C-alpha positions as CSV (number, residue, x, y, z in Angstrom):
1,M,0.0,0.0,0.0
2,S,1.3,3.4,-0.9
3,F,1.9,6.1,1.7
4,L,-0.6,8.2,-0.3
5,N,-3.4,5.7,0.6
6,T,-5.2,5.4,3.8
7,T,-8.1,3.5,5.5
8,A,-11.0,4.7,7.5
9,A,-13.3,2.4,9.5
10,F,-16.5,3.3,11.4
11,S,-19.9,2.0,12.4
12,H,-23.4,3.3,12.6
13,R,-26.2,1.7,14.7
14,T,-29.9,2.4,14.6
15,P,-32.2,0.6,17.0
16,L,-35.4,-0.7,15.3
17,P,-38.8,-0.1,16.8
18,P,-40.8,-3.0,18.4
19,T,-42.8,-3.7,15.2
20,A,-39.7,-4.3,13.1
21,T,-38.8,-8.0,12.7
22,L,-35.7,-9.7,11.3
23,E,-38.0,-11.2,8.6
24,K,-39.2,-7.8,7.5
25,A,-35.6,-6.4,7.5
26,L,-34.4,-9.3,5.4
27,K,-37.2,-8.7,2.8
28,V,-35.8,-5.2,2.4
29,F,-32.2,-6.4,2.3
30,R,-33.1,-8.8,-0.5
31,N,-34.6,-6.0,-2.6
32,H,-31.3,-4.7,-4.1
33,D,-33.2,-2.2,-6.3
34,L,-34.5,-0.5,-3.2
35,L,-31.2,-0.7,-1.4
36,I,-29.3,1.0,-4.2
37,R,-31.9,3.8,-4.4
38,L,-31.4,4.6,-0.7
39,D,-28.2,6.4,-1.7
40,P,-29.0,10.2,-1.5
41,E,-26.9,10.9,-4.6
42,F,-28.3,8.0,-6.7
43,E,-28.9,8.7,-10.4
44,S,-29.1,5.3,-12.1
45,Y,-27.9,1.7,-12.1
46,E,-27.7,-1.4,-14.3
47,S,-27.2,-5.1,-13.4
48,L,-24.0,-6.7,-14.6
49,S,-23.0,-10.3,-15.2
50,A,-20.6,-12.0,-12.7
51,P,-17.0,-11.2,-13.6
52,T,-15.3,-13.9,-15.6
53,N,-11.7,-12.6,-15.4
54,T,-11.1,-13.6,-11.8
55,S,-9.2,-16.6,-10.4
56,T,-11.8,-17.1,-7.6
57,P,-15.3,-18.4,-8.5
58,S,-18.1,-15.9,-7.9
59,N,-20.4,-16.3,-4.9
60,P,-24.0,-17.2,-6.2
61,A,-25.4,-15.0,-3.4
62,T,-23.6,-11.9,-4.9
63,K,-25.2,-9.7,-7.5
64,Y,-23.2,-7.2,-9.5
65,Y,-24.2,-3.6,-10.4
66,K,-22.8,-0.5,-12.1
67,V,-24.2,2.5,-10.1
68,T,-24.1,6.1,-11.2
69,D,-24.3,8.9,-8.6
70,H,-24.6,12.6,-9.1
71,M,-22.1,14.1,-6.7
72,H,-22.8,17.6,-5.5
73,T,-19.5,18.2,-3.7
74,L,-16.1,16.8,-4.7
75,P,-12.6,18.3,-4.5
76,A,-12.3,20.6,-7.5
77,G,-11.0,18.8,-10.6
78,L,-10.7,15.3,-9.2
79,W,-14.0,13.8,-10.6
80,D,-16.8,15.1,-12.7
81,S,-20.1,15.7,-10.9
82,T,-21.3,12.3,-12.1
83,V,-19.4,9.2,-11.0
84,S,-20.0,5.5,-11.9
85,F,-18.7,2.6,-9.8
86,H,-19.1,-1.1,-9.4
87,A,-21.1,-2.4,-6.5
88,D,-21.2,-6.1,-5.5
89,I,-24.1,-6.9,-3.1
90,T,-23.9,-10.3,-1.3
91,D,-27.0,-11.5,0.6
92,L,-26.1,-12.8,4.1
93,D,-28.2,-14.6,6.7
94,N,-28.8,-11.4,8.7
95,G,-28.1,-8.6,6.1
96,V,-25.9,-7.7,3.1
97,E,-22.3,-7.0,2.3
98,W,-21.6,-4.2,-0.2
99,M,-18.2,-4.0,-2.0
100,I,-17.8,-0.8,-3.9
101,R,-15.0,-0.2,-6.4
102,A,-14.9,3.4,-7.6
103,P,-12.5,5.5,-9.7
104,L,-9.1,6.6,-8.4
105,G,-8.6,3.3,-6.5
106,L,-11.4,3.9,-4.0
107,T,-12.9,0.7,-2.4
108,Q,-15.6,0.7,0.3
109,R,-16.8,-2.4,2.1
110,S,-20.1,-1.9,4.0
111,L,-21.6,-4.7,6.1
112,W,-25.3,-4.1,6.9
113,T,-26.7,-6.4,9.5
114,V,-29.7,-6.7,11.8
115,T,-28.8,-8.3,15.1
116,R,-30.3,-8.6,18.6
117,N,-30.5,-5.4,20.6
118,E,-28.8,-6.6,23.8
119,E,-30.1,-3.7,25.9
120,P,-33.2,-2.1,24.3
121,K,-34.2,1.3,25.7
122,E,-37.8,2.4,26.0
123,G,-39.5,2.5,22.5
124,E,-36.8,0.2,21.0
125,G,-37.4,-3.3,19.7
126,E,-35.3,-6.4,19.9
127,W,-33.4,-5.6,16.7
128,V,-30.7,-3.1,15.8
129,L,-29.4,-2.1,12.3
130,T,-25.6,-1.9,12.2
131,E,-23.6,-0.6,9.3
132,D,-19.9,-1.3,9.5
133,V,-17.9,0.6,6.9
134,E,-14.3,0.4,5.7
135,I,-13.0,2.8,3.1
136,K,-9.6,2.5,1.4
137,C,-8.5,5.3,-0.9
138,S,-6.1,8.2,-1.4
139,R,-5.5,10.5,1.5
140,L,-6.7,13.3,-0.8
141,L,-10.2,11.7,-1.0
142,I,-10.7,10.1,2.4
143,G,-12.1,13.2,4.1
144,T,-14.6,13.8,1.4
145,V,-15.7,10.1,1.1
146,K,-16.0,9.6,4.9
147,G,-17.7,13.0,5.3
148,K,-20.4,12.1,2.8
149,S,-21.1,8.8,4.6
150,E,-21.1,10.5,8.0
151,E,-23.4,13.2,6.6
152,S,-26.0,10.9,5.1
153,W,-26.2,7.8,7.2
154,R,-29.1,8.9,9.4
155,G,-31.3,9.6,6.4
156,V,-30.3,6.4,4.7
157,H,-31.1,4.4,7.9
158,Q,-34.4,6.3,8.3
159,R,-35.5,5.4,4.7
160,F,-34.4,1.8,5.3
161,L,-36.5,1.7,8.5
162,E,-39.5,3.2,6.7
163,H,-39.4,0.4,4.1
164,V,-39.0,-2.3,6.9
165,L,-42.1,-0.9,8.7
166,S,-44.1,-0.9,5.4
167,V,-43.4,-4.6,4.8
168,E,-46.5,-6.8,5.3
169,A,-46.0,-9.5,7.9
């Protein structure tokens, strides 16, 4: 790894209300179209075939996408206002794993899971949504990329929660 590259890791947790169940959350997780559209800068996406130029076989639980975002704030001159990246989404028993590969060597792994809420407070249910993120990129980009994630996670989690609560039992 070059001294110009760095890594940032962080987590976000949102307790789910009592009416949210693991089954409802999994229905939302399995709807990749909905998950991709939770991105506040989403513009479009297309499904891709599994890569064939790799030495490791692809996981049948992984789906591949090319996502295009319309970015409103980026360091001047580094990227256009529209950026496309590859997103691999793997269904897990209790969530999904996203692996994003973007221009300029940026990779982001996001693990979204629903697990038991060990100590629910009043008004919280037995489940909690956890988003564990690891970003690897140039030191020039890390502040912007991490800042965008930190700025938008509450809204993304809220929209996810709204979809979970709208799922019929």
